[in-house]
Each structure stands twice: as structure tokens, then as C-alpha cells.
C-alpha positions as CSV (number, residue, x, y, z in Angstrom):
1,X,0.1,-13.2,-8.4
2,X,3.9,-13.1,-8.2
3,X,6.0,-10.2,-6.9
4,X,9.7,-9.6,-6.1
5,X,10.1,-9.9,-2.3
6,X,13.2,-7.6,-2.3
7,X,13.6,-4.4,-4.3
8,X,17.4,-4.9,-4.3
9,X,19.3,-7.9,-5.4
10,X,20.2,-9.9,-2.3
11,X,23.7,-11.0,-1.7
12,X,25.3,-13.8,0.3
13,X,28.2,-12.6,2.6
14,X,31.5,-11.9,0.8
15,X,30.1,-12.8,-2.7
16,X,29.9,-9.3,-4.1
17,X,33.6,-9.2,-5.3
18,X,33.7,-12.8,-6.4
19,X,34.2,-13.4,-10.2
20,X,32.6,-16.9,-9.8
21,X,29.2,-15.6,-8.4
22,X,25.9,-16.4,-10.1
23,X,22.6,-14.6,-10.0
24,X,20.0,-17.0,-8.8
25,X,16.2,-17.0,-9.0
26,X,13.9,-18.8,-6.6
27,X,10.1,-18.9,-6.6
28,X,7.9,-20.1,-3.7
29,X,5.3,-22.1,-5.5
30,X,3.8,-23.4,-2.3
31,X,0.8,-22.2,-0.3
32,X,3.0,-21.9,2.8
33,X,5.7,-19.4,3.8
34,X,9.2,-20.7,3.2
35,X,12.5,-19.8,4.7
36,X,15.4,-20.2,2.3
37,X,18.9,-20.5,3.8
38,X,22.5,-21.0,2.6
39,X,24.6,-22.2,5.5
40,X,27.7,-23.5,3.7
41,X,29.3,-20.1,3.2
42,X,32.9,-19.3,4.5
43,X,31.9,-16.2,6.5
44,X,28.3,-16.4,7.7
45,X,25.0,-17.5,6.2
46,X,22.2,-16.1,4.0
47,X,18.6,-16.4,5.0
48,X,15.4,-14.9,3.7
49,X,11.6,-15.4,4.1
50,X,9.7,-16.0,0.9
51,X,5.9,-15.7,1.0
52,X,3.6,-17.9,-1.1
53,X,3.9,-16.8,-4.8
54,X,6.8,-14.5,-4.2
55,X,10.2,-14.7,-6.0
56,X,13.7,-13.7,-4.9
57,X,16.8,-12.9,-7.0
58,X,20.1,-13.3,-5.1
59,X,23.8,-13.6,-5.8
60,X,25.6,-16.7,-4.5
61,X,28.5,-19.0,-5.2
62,X,27.6,-21.8,-7.7
63,X,28.4,-24.5,-5.2
64,X,26.4,-22.9,-2.4
65,X,23.5,-25.2,-1.2
66,X,20.1,-23.6,-0.7
67,X,18.0,-25.2,2.0
68,X,14.2,-24.6,1.6
69,X,12.3,-24.8,4.9
70,X,8.5,-24.9,4.7
71,X,6.5,-23.6,7.6
72,X,3.1,-25.0,8.8
73,X,1.5,-24.2,12.1
74,X,4.5,-23.7,14.4
75,X,6.8,-26.3,12.8
76,X,9.3,-26.1,10.0
77,X,10.3,-28.9,7.7
78,X,13.4,-29.0,5.5
79,X,11.6,-29.8,2.2
80,X,14.5,-29.4,-0.4
81,X,18.2,-28.8,-0.9
82,X,19.2,-27.2,-4.2
83,X,22.7,-26.2,-5.4
84,X,22.8,-22.6,-6.5
85,X,24.2,-23.5,-10.0
86,X,20.7,-25.0,-10.7
87,X,19.0,-21.7,-9.8
88,X,21.4,-19.6,-11.9
89,X,19.8,-17.1,-14.3
90,X,21.5,-17.4,-17.7
91,X,23.7,-14.4,-18.6
92,X,21.7,-13.7,-21.7
93,X,18.5,-13.2,-19.6
94,X,20.0,-10.9,-17.0
95,X,18.8,-7.3,-16.9
96,X,19.8,-6.6,-13.3
């Protein structure tokens, strides 16, 4: 079962007024809780917890790099790095 983990579209710091922003979609397909984080932002960082089977929509810069950290029994492992342009929702599919 999949659900949206945030009722509102999440935003990275300072991205709201940017014409270059993209709406991204990430799904946690693992059985473990994940922390997603974007650290390469000019003014801060973006971090959210995504439970197993949940999805998250967020705005970011296309060149922002999403780090996916997977948690298992008191340890975290960086399991993937994805540039946000690869997570972008095509404009024709946006209803947000």
C-alpha cells in the first residue's frame, strides 16, 4: 500500500521562486525506513523521512543531488545518490 507522506508539496530552501525548479517524485520501495537528503543547496539542506512503501513529492533544483540513507537496527547506510532531474515529474503529468 502506498501513501503520500506529506499532504503538502515539500520544498527545498529558496527553491519556491526559482524558474528552474522541478517537481520530483521519490518512492521508498524498500522494507526499511529511509532518510532522503539534499545537501548541495546554497542556503541549507532538505531532509525527510520516508517510510516503507511511502512516496514523496518535492520541489528542487534539477542539479540537486538526493542522498538516500537506509536505516537498519541503529545504523544508516548511504545506499544511493540520484540527481533530481532524474526524479522530475513530466509537466504533462503534473496536477499539483
